N, CA and C atoms as an extended XYZ file, in Angstrom:
471
Properties=species:S:1:pos:R:3:atomname:S:1:resname:S:1:resid:I:1 pbc="F F F"
N       145.319      189.636      118.416 N   MET     1
C       144.913      188.599      117.180 CA  MET     1
C       145.072      189.042      115.659 C   MET     1
N       145.266      188.363      115.165 N   GLU     2
C       145.871      188.078      113.601 CA  GLU     2
C       144.362      187.307      112.822 C   GLU     2
N       143.723      188.028      111.765 N   TYR     3
C       142.972      188.118      111.122 CA  TYR     3
C       142.984      188.768      109.800 C   TYR     3
N       142.381      188.045      108.881 N   VAL     4
C       142.514      188.948      107.294 CA  VAL     4
C       140.450      189.483      107.517 C   VAL     4
N       140.597      190.154      106.753 N   ILE     5
C       139.004      190.628      106.477 CA  ILE     5
C       138.663      190.655      104.340 C   ILE     5
N       137.750      189.615      105.001 N   ARG     6
C       137.395      189.137      103.486 CA  ARG     6
C       135.980      189.305      102.928 C   ARG     6
N       135.209      189.684      101.581 N   ASP     7
C       134.083      189.746      101.304 CA  ASP     7
C       133.279      188.011      102.090 C   ASP     7
N       131.482      188.674      102.218 N   LEU     8
C       130.986      187.724      102.139 CA  LEU     8
C       130.015      187.483      100.811 C   LEU     8
N       129.751      185.857      100.830 N   SER     9
C       129.189      185.700       99.550 CA  SER     9
C       127.939      184.367      100.043 C   SER     9
N       127.499      184.395       99.069 N   GLY    10
C       126.232      183.788       99.298 CA  GLY    10
C       126.695      182.238      100.697 C   GLY    10
N       127.888      181.210      100.092 N   ASP    11
C       128.472      180.323      100.761 CA  ASP    11
C       128.207      180.536      102.038 C   ASP    11
N       128.641      181.275      102.969 N   ASP    12
C       128.345      182.233      104.314 CA  ASP    12
C       127.127      182.701      104.818 C   ASP    12
N       126.562      182.128      104.393 N   GLN    13
C       124.887      182.488      104.961 CA  GLN    13
C       124.346      181.939      106.419 C   GLN    13
N       125.213      180.859      106.199 N   GLU    14
C       124.965      180.280      107.944 CA  GLU    14
C       125.670      180.986      108.907 C   GLU    14
N       126.414      181.453      108.933 N   PHE    15
C       126.964      182.030      109.460 CA  PHE    15
C       126.902      184.042      109.785 C   PHE    15
N       126.332      184.354      107.943 N   VAL    16
C       126.012      185.577      108.698 CA  VAL    16
C       124.751      185.349      109.521 C   VAL    16
N       123.743      184.430      109.398 N   THR    17
C       122.575      184.324      110.019 CA  THR    17
C       122.673      184.076      112.068 C   THR    17
N       124.368      183.217      112.238 N   ASP    18
C       124.899      183.514      113.450 CA  ASP    18
C       124.930      184.670      113.767 C   ASP    18
N       125.629      185.315      112.866 N   MET    19
C       126.102      186.690      113.309 CA  MET    19
C       125.148      187.541      113.462 C   MET    19
N       123.954      187.701      112.875 N   GLN    20
C       122.756      188.293      112.912 CA  GLN    20
C       121.891      188.041      114.078 C   GLN    20
N       122.177      186.596      115.238 N   TYR    21
C       121.771      186.421      116.627 CA  TYR    21
C       122.925      186.530      116.771 C   TYR    21
N       123.460      187.278      117.213 N   GLU    22
C       125.064      187.494      117.732 CA  GLU    22
C       124.592      189.538      118.201 C   GLU    22
N       124.148      189.733      116.948 N   ALA    23
C       124.322      191.513      116.421 CA  ALA    23
C       123.115      191.448      117.784 C   ALA    23
N       121.557      190.975      118.179 N   PHE    24
C       121.153      191.361      119.617 CA  PHE    24
C       121.657      191.992      121.103 C   PHE    24
N       121.976      192.828      120.761 N   TYR    25
C       122.425      193.605      122.045 CA  TYR    25
C       121.760      192.777      123.621 C   TYR    25
N       121.976      192.753      124.570 N   VAL    26
C       121.578      191.461      125.559 CA  VAL    26
C       122.060      192.604      126.739 C   VAL    26
N       121.745      193.323      127.452 N   PRO    27
C       121.941      194.123      128.895 CA  PRO    27
C       122.485      193.272      129.908 C   PRO    27
N       124.010      193.750      130.580 N   PRO    28
C       123.758      193.009      131.510 CA  PRO    28
C       122.860      192.071      132.413 C   PRO    28
N       122.824      191.439      132.916 N   GLY    29
C       121.907      190.182      133.862 CA  GLY    29
C       120.491      190.174      133.273 C   GLY    29
N       119.958      190.352      131.146 N   ALA    30
C       119.094      189.882      131.700 CA  ALA    30
C       119.425      188.907      130.440 C   ALA    30
N       118.460      187.918      130.541 N   ALA    31
C       118.167      186.412      129.616 CA  ALA    31
C       118.633      186.624      128.212 C   ALA    31
N       119.335      185.774      127.332 N   PRO    32
C       119.794      186.253      125.661 CA  PRO    32
C       118.162      186.224      125.104 C   PRO    32
N       118.085      186.200      124.243 N   TYR    33
C       117.517      185.784      122.987 CA  TYR    33
C       116.788      184.232      123.073 C   TYR    33
N       115.834      183.823      121.974 N   PRO    34
C       116.150      182.534      122.146 CA  PRO    34
C       116.753      182.670      120.457 C   PRO    34
N       117.304      181.666      120.493 N   ARG    35
C       117.828      181.442      119.207 CA  ARG    35
C       116.586      181.946      118.119 C   ARG    35
N       115.550      181.325      118.305 N   SER    36
C       114.610      180.658      116.740 CA  SER    36
C       114.389      181.989      116.605 C   SER    36
N       114.657      183.572      117.399 N   ILE    37
C       114.307      184.853      117.407 CA  ILE    37
C       114.862      185.081      115.357 C   ILE    37
N       115.971      184.882      115.098 N   VAL    38
C       116.469      185.168      113.307 CA  VAL    38
C       115.492      184.140      112.700 C   VAL    38
N       114.499      183.989      113.011 N   ALA    39
C       113.339      183.084      111.656 CA  ALA    39
C       112.213      183.841      112.065 C   ALA    39
N       112.434      184.941      113.065 N   GLU    40
C       110.919      186.065      113.282 CA  GLU    40
C       111.246      186.842      112.073 C   GLU    40
N       109.620      186.548      111.368 N   GLU    41
C       109.335      186.955      110.230 CA  GLU    41
C       109.855      189.022      110.186 C   GLU    41
N       110.235      189.675      110.938 N   ALA    42
C       110.747      190.922      110.899 CA  ALA    42
C       111.519      190.609      111.116 C   ALA    42
N       112.540      189.608      111.463 N   ILE    43
C       114.337      189.806      110.959 CA  ILE    43
C       114.775      188.666      110.343 C   ILE    43
N       113.908      187.959      109.328 N   LEU    44
C       114.166      187.619      108.958 CA  LEU    44
C       115.048      188.363      107.508 C   LEU    44
N       114.259      189.279      106.836 N   PRO    45
C       114.924      189.820      105.708 CA  PRO    45
C       116.269      190.704      106.298 C   PRO    45
N       116.376      190.906      107.141 N   TYR    46
C       117.859      191.098      107.579 CA  TYR    46
C       119.551      190.569      107.250 C   TYR    46
N       118.706      189.186      106.334 N   HIS    47
C       120.040      187.674      106.962 CA  HIS    47
C       119.485      186.793      105.368 C   HIS    47
N       118.206      186.711      106.051 N   ALA    48
C       118.086      185.045      104.761 CA  ALA    48
C       118.780      185.897      103.413 C   ALA    48
N       119.087      184.248      103.157 N   ASP    49
C       119.586      184.266      100.997 CA  ASP    49
C       120.437      185.357      101.073 C   ASP    49
N       121.553      185.388      102.144 N   PHE    50
C       122.356      186.955      102.013 CA  PHE    50
C       123.425      186.774      100.789 C   PHE    50
N       123.598      188.114      100.094 N   GLY    51
C       124.341      187.407       98.670 CA  GLY    51
C       123.374      187.557       97.178 C   GLY    51
N       122.005      186.987       97.382 N   SER    52
C       121.020      187.414       96.308 CA  SER    52
C       120.118      188.128       95.622 C   SER    52
N       120.091      189.870       96.708 N   ARG    53
C       119.708      190.382       96.553 CA  ARG    53
C       120.552      191.588       95.632 C   ARG    53
N       120.306      192.487       95.430 N   GLU    54
C       120.929      193.601       94.626 CA  GLU    54
C       121.521      194.385       95.889 C   GLU    54
N       122.492      195.269       95.867 N   GLY    55
C       122.444      196.187       97.412 CA  GLY    55
C       123.445      195.155       98.625 C   GLY    55
N       123.245      193.770       98.076 N   ASP    56
C       123.981      193.409       99.383 CA  ASP    56
C       125.565      193.091       99.645 C   ASP    56
N       125.773      193.548      100.824 N   VAL    57
C       127.612      193.831      100.248 CA  VAL    57
C       127.948      193.307      101.752 C   VAL    57
N       128.953      192.895      102.115 N   GLY    58
C       129.710      191.991      103.584 CA  GLY    58
C       130.659      191.733      103.688 C   GLY    58
N       131.369      192.201      104.538 N   VAL    59
C       132.864      191.453      104.507 CA  VAL    59
C       132.827      190.649      106.367 C   VAL    59
N       133.647      189.584      105.998 N   ALA    60
C       134.205      188.722      107.070 CA  ALA    60
C       135.502      189.025      107.822 C   ALA    60
N       135.690      188.953      109.153 N   ALA    61
C       136.671      188.651      109.902 CA  ALA    61
C       137.166      187.003      109.837 C   ALA    61
N       138.512      186.551      109.205 N   GLU    62
C       138.754      185.412      109.222 CA  GLU    62
C       140.153      185.507      110.077 C   GLU    62
N       140.308      184.370      111.368 N   ALA    63
C       141.339      183.908      111.666 CA  ALA    63
C       142.140      182.766      110.661 C   ALA    63
N       143.492      183.461      110.929 N   PRO    64
C       144.515      181.656      110.144 CA  PRO    64
C       143.543      180.046      110.199 C   PRO    64
N       143.253      179.653      111.277 N   THR    65
C       142.007      178.733      111.559 CA  THR    65
C       141.142      178.402      110.805 C   THR    65
N       140.821      179.594      109.741 N   ILE    66
C       139.284      179.873      109.686 CA  ILE    66
C       138.281      179.835      110.390 C   ILE    66
N       138.651      180.305      110.869 N   GLU    67
C       137.612      180.788      112.244 CA  GLU    67
C       137.070      181.965      112.017 C   GLU    67
N       135.798      181.988      111.876 N   LEU    68
C       135.291      183.217      111.989 CA  LEU    68
C       134.835      183.985      112.627 C   LEU    68
N       135.433      185.698      112.984 N   LEU    69
C       135.231      186.393      113.691 CA  LEU    69
C       134.332      186.921      114.202 C   LEU    69
N       133.903      187.255      112.872 N   GLY    70
C       133.139      188.420      112.793 CA  GLY    70
C       132.241      189.009      111.280 C   GLY    70
N       131.751      189.810      111.459 N   ALA    71
C       131.082      189.934      109.721 CA  ALA    71
C       130.264      191.245      110.212 C   ALA    71
N       130.187      192.732      109.255 N   ALA    72
C       129.689      193.395      109.298 CA  ALA    72
C       128.869      193.670      107.607 C   ALA    72
N       127.720      193.428      107.826 N   TRP    73
C       127.205      193.511      106.183 CA  TRP    73
C       125.769      194.837      105.971 C   TRP    73
N       125.590      195.293      104.988 N   VAL    74
C       124.424      195.834      104.460 CA  VAL    74
C       123.328      195.504      103.846 C   VAL    74
N       122.440      195.776      103.855 N   ARG    75
C       121.484      194.987      102.956 CA  ARG    75
C       120.183      196.342      103.032 C   ARG    75
N       119.144      196.282      101.213 N   HIS    76
C       118.161      197.067      101.850 CA  HIS    76
C       116.809      196.340      102.413 C   HIS    76
N       115.895      197.161      103.351 N   VAL    77
C       115.093      196.337      104.274 CA  VAL    77
C       114.631      197.346      104.208 C   VAL    77
N       113.443      197.526      103.207 N   PRO    78
C       112.110      198.520      103.153 CA  PRO    78
C       111.161      198.805      104.860 C   PRO    78
N       111.554      199.931      105.163 N   ASN    79
C       110.637      199.919      106.637 CA  ASN    79
C       110.839      198.759      107.887 C   ASN    79
N       112.825      198.808      107.417 N   GLY    80
C       113.484      198.168      108.883 CA  GLY    80
C       113.981      198.583      109.706 C   GLY    80
N       113.790      197.937      111.034 N   TYR    81
C       114.274      198.980      112.077 CA  TYR    81
C       115.514      200.270      112.067 C   TYR    81
N       116.143      200.040      111.625 N   GLY    82
C       117.105      201.108      110.948 CA  GLY    82
C       116.446      202.201      109.794 C   GLY    82
N       115.503      202.140      109.423 N   PHE    83
C       115.346      202.510      107.300 CA  PHE    83
C       114.936      204.306      108.256 C   PHE    83
N       115.817      204.665      106.917 N   VAL    84
C       115.872      206.504      107.050 CA  VAL    84
C       115.121      206.218      105.994 C   VAL    84
N       115.837      205.611      104.673 N   ALA    85
C       115.727      206.298      103.739 CA  ALA    85
C       115.486      205.251      102.522 C   ALA    85
N       114.914      204.671      101.288 N   GLU    86
C       115.005      203.493       99.901 CA  GLU    86
C       116.201      203.603      100.038 C   GLU    86
N       116.588      203.948       99.821 N   GLU    87
C       118.061      204.295       98.517 CA  GLU    87
C       118.975      203.800       99.602 C   GLU    87
N       118.877      204.676      100.984 N   ILE    88
C       120.412      203.782      102.349 CA  ILE    88
C       120.194      202.639      102.466 C   ILE    88
N       121.121      201.886      102.775 N   PRO    89
C       120.654      199.778      103.348 CA  PRO    89
C       121.508      200.222      104.200 C   PRO    89
N       120.576      199.441      105.166 N   GLU    90
C       121.144      199.134      106.932 CA  GLU    90
C       122.229      198.286      107.158 C   GLU    90
N       122.504      198.837      108.086 N   LEU    91
C       124.392      197.950      108.599 CA  LEU    91
C       123.652      196.645      109.303 C   LEU    91
N       124.334      195.556      109.346 N   GLY    92
C       124.291      194.422      110.334 CA  GLY    92
C       125.664      194.110      110.568 C   GLY    92
N       125.899      194.093      111.722 N   ILE    93
C       127.628      193.868      112.646 CA  ILE    93
C       127.500      193.283      113.588 C   ILE    93
N       128.755      192.290      113.579 N   ALA    94
C       128.453      191.444      115.250 CA  ALA    94
C       129.524      190.834      114.523 C   ALA    94
N       130.781      190.301      116.159 N   VAL    95
C       131.660      190.320      116.395 CA  VAL    95
C       131.805      189.369      117.698 C   VAL    95
N       131.979      187.794      116.596 N   ALA    96
C       131.868      186.715      117.973 CA  ALA    96
C       131.837      187.140      119.331 C   ALA    96
N       131.497      186.553      120.345 N   ALA    97
C       131.661      186.722      121.630 CA  ALA    97
C       133.173      186.860      122.147 C   ALA    97
N       133.642      185.352      121.401 N   GLY    98
C       135.506      185.618      122.150 CA  GLY    98
C       136.512      186.574      122.084 C   GLY    98
N       136.394      187.184      120.770 N   ALA    99
C       136.780      187.877      119.930 CA  ALA    99
C       136.264      189.709      119.660 C   ALA    99
N       135.909      190.086      120.553 N   ARG   100
C       135.326      191.075      121.665 CA  ARG   100
C       136.698      191.547      121.779 C   ARG   100
N       136.077      193.019      121.461 N   GLY   101
C       137.496      194.279      122.061 CA  GLY   101
C       138.512      194.066      121.649 C   GLY   101
N       138.882      193.703      120.645 N   ARG   102
C       140.032      193.609      119.866 CA  ARG   102
C       140.404      194.053      118.818 C   ARG   102
N       139.379      194.867      118.306 N   GLY   103
C       139.428      195.998      116.904 CA  GLY   103
C       138.808      194.622      115.452 C   GLY   103
N       137.976      194.182      116.452 N   VAL   104
C       137.574      193.396      114.762 CA  VAL   104
C       136.151      193.949      113.841 C   VAL   104
N       135.895      194.818      115.500 N   GLY   105
C       134.286      195.137      114.489 CA  GLY   105
C       134.909      196.040      113.946 C   GLY   105
N       136.062      197.088      114.588 N   SER   106
C       136.333      198.518      114.152 CA  SER   106
C       136.980      197.984      112.783 C   SER   106
N       137.931      196.903      112.253 N   ALA   107
C       137.827      196.254      111.092 CA  ALA   107
C       136.980      196.107      109.839 C   ALA   107
N       136.286      195.866      110.515 N   LEU   108
C       135.286      194.692      109.877 CA  LEU   108
C       134.245      196.534      109.165 C   LEU   108
N       134.355      197.049      109.853 N   LEU   109
C       133.504      198.625      109.654 CA  LEU   109
C       134.278      199.598      108.790 C   LEU   109
N       135.649      200.026      108.779 N   ALA   110
C       136.500      200.385      107.728 CA  ALA   110
C       136.449      199.788      106.809 C   ALA   110
N       136.224      198.827      106.680 N   ALA   111
C       136.624      198.144      105.329 CA  ALA   111
C       135.036      198.227      104.583 C   ALA   111
N       133.751      198.008      105.310 N   LEU   112
C       132.697      197.732      104.766 CA  LEU   112
C       131.602      199.682      104.644 C   LEU   112
N       132.136      200.345      104.968 N   VAL   113
C       132.621      201.980      104.702 CA  VAL   113
C       133.583      202.002      103.371 C   VAL   113
N       134.001      201.828      103.152 N   ASP   114
C       134.932      201.936      101.937 CA  ASP   114
C       134.237      201.727      100.950 C   ASP   114
N       132.910      200.211      100.617 N   ARG   115
C       132.587      199.632       99.648 CA  ARG   115
C       131.571      200.856       99.803 C   ARG   115
N       130.776      201.279      100.918 N   VAL   116
C       129.044      201.539      101.590 CA  VAL   116
C       129.025      202.892      102.754 C   VAL   116
N       129.910      204.433      101.802 N   PRO   117
C       129.668      205.330      102.704 CA  PRO   117
C       128.933      205.163      103.993 C   PRO   117
N       127.467      205.333      103.097 N   THR   118
C       126.150      205.815      103.151 CA  THR   118
C       125.111      204.702      103.804 C   THR   118
N       124.971      204.823      104.850 N   LEU   119
C       124.251      203.155      105.995 CA  LEU   119
C       123.366      204.010      107.463 C   LEU   119
N       122.757      203.424      107.643 N   SER   120
C       121.710      203.317      109.134 CA  SER   120
C       122.347      201.693      109.511 C   SER   120
N       121.537      202.719      110.905 N   LEU   121
C       121.675      201.600      111.366 CA  LEU   121
C       120.065      201.589      113.073 C   LEU   121
N       120.074      200.822      113.369 N   SER   122
C       119.095      200.542      114.900 CA  SER   122
C       119.992      199.822      116.043 C   SER   122
N       120.154      200.556      116.974 N   CYS   123
C       121.320      199.987      118.022 CA  CYS   123
C       120.802      200.440      119.227 C   CYS   123
N       120.218      199.431      120.902 N   ASP   124
C       120.466      199.965      122.284 CA  ASP   124
C       121.166      200.887      122.243 C   ASP   124
N       120.663      201.611      123.208 N   VAL   125
C       121.647      202.767      123.256 CA  VAL   125
C       122.516      202.928      124.270 C   VAL   125
N       122.285      201.389      125.064 N   ARG   126
C       123.281      201.103      126.617 CA  ARG   126
C       124.226      200.006      125.223 C   ARG   126
N       123.611      199.992      124.407 N   ASN   127
C       125.250      199.147      123.670 CA  ASN   127
C       126.503      198.851      123.724 C   ASN   127
N       127.242      198.691      124.451 N   PRO   128
C       128.971      199.750      123.211 CA  PRO   128
C       129.565      199.857      122.587 C   PRO   128
N       128.362      199.136      121.325 N   ALA   129
C       129.282      199.562      119.733 CA  ALA   129
C       128.527      201.146      119.697 C   ALA   129
N       128.090      201.349      120.893 N   MET   130
C       127.385      203.092      120.292 CA  MET   130
C       128.868      203.361      120.203 C   MET   130
N       129.599      203.696      120.717 N   ARG   131
C       131.118      203.822      120.978 CA  ARG   131
C       131.552      204.003      119.086 C   ARG   131
N       132.024      202.557      119.039 N   LEU   132
C       131.818      202.532      117.699 CA  LEU   132
C       131.229      203.249      116.125 C   LEU   132
N       130.211      203.056      116.192 N   TYR   133
C       128.928      203.757      115.377 CA  TYR   133
C       129.529      205.624      115.788 C   TYR   133
N       129.572      206.329      116.708 N   ARG   134
C       129.900      207.347      116.723 CA  ARG   134
C       131.317      207.721      116.284 C   ARG   134
N       132.757      207.527      116.617 N   ARG   135
C       133.397      207.350      115.929 CA  ARG   135
C       133.543      206.992      113.974 C   ARG   135
N       132.379      206.158      113.960 N   PHE   136
C       132.973      205.917      112.343 CA  PHE   136
C       131.700      206.915      111.778 C   PHE   136
N       131.404      207.658      112.221 N   GLY   137
C       130.306      209.408      112.125 CA  GLY   137
C       129.151      208.902      111.720 C   GLY   137
N       128.335      207.753      113.166 N   PHE   138
C       126.998      207.864      112.364 CA  PHE   138
C       125.995      208.360      113.796 C   PHE   138
N       125.194      209.565      113.387 N   GLU   139
C       124.466      210.386      114.008 CA  GLU   139
C       123.290      210.178      114.039 C   GLU   139
N       122.697      210.568      115.209 N   LEU   140
C       121.193      210.290      115.432 CA  LEU   140
C       120.306      211.132      114.940 C   LEU   140
N       119.163      210.176      114.324 N   VAL   141
C       118.188      210.705      113.458 CA  VAL   141
C       117.356      210.415      114.272 C   VAL   141
N       117.337      209.494      115.023 N   ARG   142
C       115.648      209.425      115.744 CA  ARG   142
C       115.612      208.679      116.558 C   ARG   142
N       114.951      208.786      117.911 N   MET   143
C       115.009      207.473      118.944 CA  MET   143
C       112.980      206.975      118.422 C   MET   143
N       113.446      205.562      118.598 N   ASP   144
C       112.437      204.387      118.414 CA  ASP   144
C       112.094      203.741      119.617 C   ASP   144
N       111.490      204.868      121.023 N   GLY   145
C       111.464      204.035      122.147 CA  GLY   145
C       112.279      204.718      122.593 C   GLY   145
N       112.530      204.264      124.008 N   GLU   146
C       113.027      204.735      124.411 CA  GLU   146
C       114.741      204.310      125.031 C   GLU   146
N       114.851      202.998      123.952 N   ASN   147
C       116.185      202.533      124.067 CA  ASN   147
C       117.054      202.548      122.776 C   ASN   147
N       115.954      202.495      121.798 N   THR   148
C       116.522      202.551      120.400 CA  THR   148
C       116.782      203.542      119.392 C   THR   148
N       118.765      204.166      119.297 N   ALA   149
C       118.277      204.711      117.990 CA  ALA   149
C       118.943      204.125      117.267 C   ALA   149
N       118.165      205.357      116.127 N   VAL   150
C       118.203      204.860      114.725 CA  VAL   150
C       119.327      206.094      114.206 C   VAL   150
N       120.453      205.275      113.776 N   MET   151
C       121.578      206.594      113.252 CA  MET   151
C       121.765      206.759      111.463 C   MET   151
N       122.249      207.298      111.351 N   LEU   152
C       122.422      207.490      109.872 CA  LEU   152
C       123.812      207.977      109.881 C   LEU   152
N       124.850      207.243      108.472 N   ARG   153
C       126.523      207.941      108.692 CA  ARG   153
C       126.565      208.571      107.158 C   ARG   153
N       126.691      209.161      106.786 N   ARG   154
C       126.898      209.652      105.408 CA  ARG   154
C       128.612      210.588      105.622 C   ARG   154
N       129.137      210.041      104.507 N   PRO   155
C       130.344      210.625      104.149 CA  PRO   155
C       130.343      211.793      103.985 C   PRO   155
N       132.298      212.365      105.058 N   HIS   156
C       132.018      213.379      105.269 CA  HIS   156
C       132.972      214.537      103.794 C   HIS   156
N       132.113      215.497      103.500 N   HIS   157
C       133.269      215.817      102.178 CA  HIS   157
C       134.228      217.033      102.195 C   HIS   157
């Protein structure tokens, strides 16, 4: 699959919101979340007005057809789901359903951690993306409930 990695901007807001929705893990056989979940008060800080806050950094994977395949971004979300410390931004990442399993997520994450090497995230432990996060050096900080891992990546010295 051919694609390029480019910076996200405020012009990509609709896509960032779409990717926020795609980022919700749905276990096999479970009903998907309603699309309205992205408008919930606890979720809006992760994607709304992307590019308007200091520290908003993100990348997108774009196919030659100008089809957006996925995005990875960081944002400071005080007391967010993956909150570890005030100075550490949280990762948001998603790949469009038809582009998964083709290295897009790895390319996005590689491009992003080059620019923002220390970041945290919250992920369902059943999500296959856990393998990607471990490969990129994320380590478990705590469990929130039975299935939610909060993980941290720091650059290796």
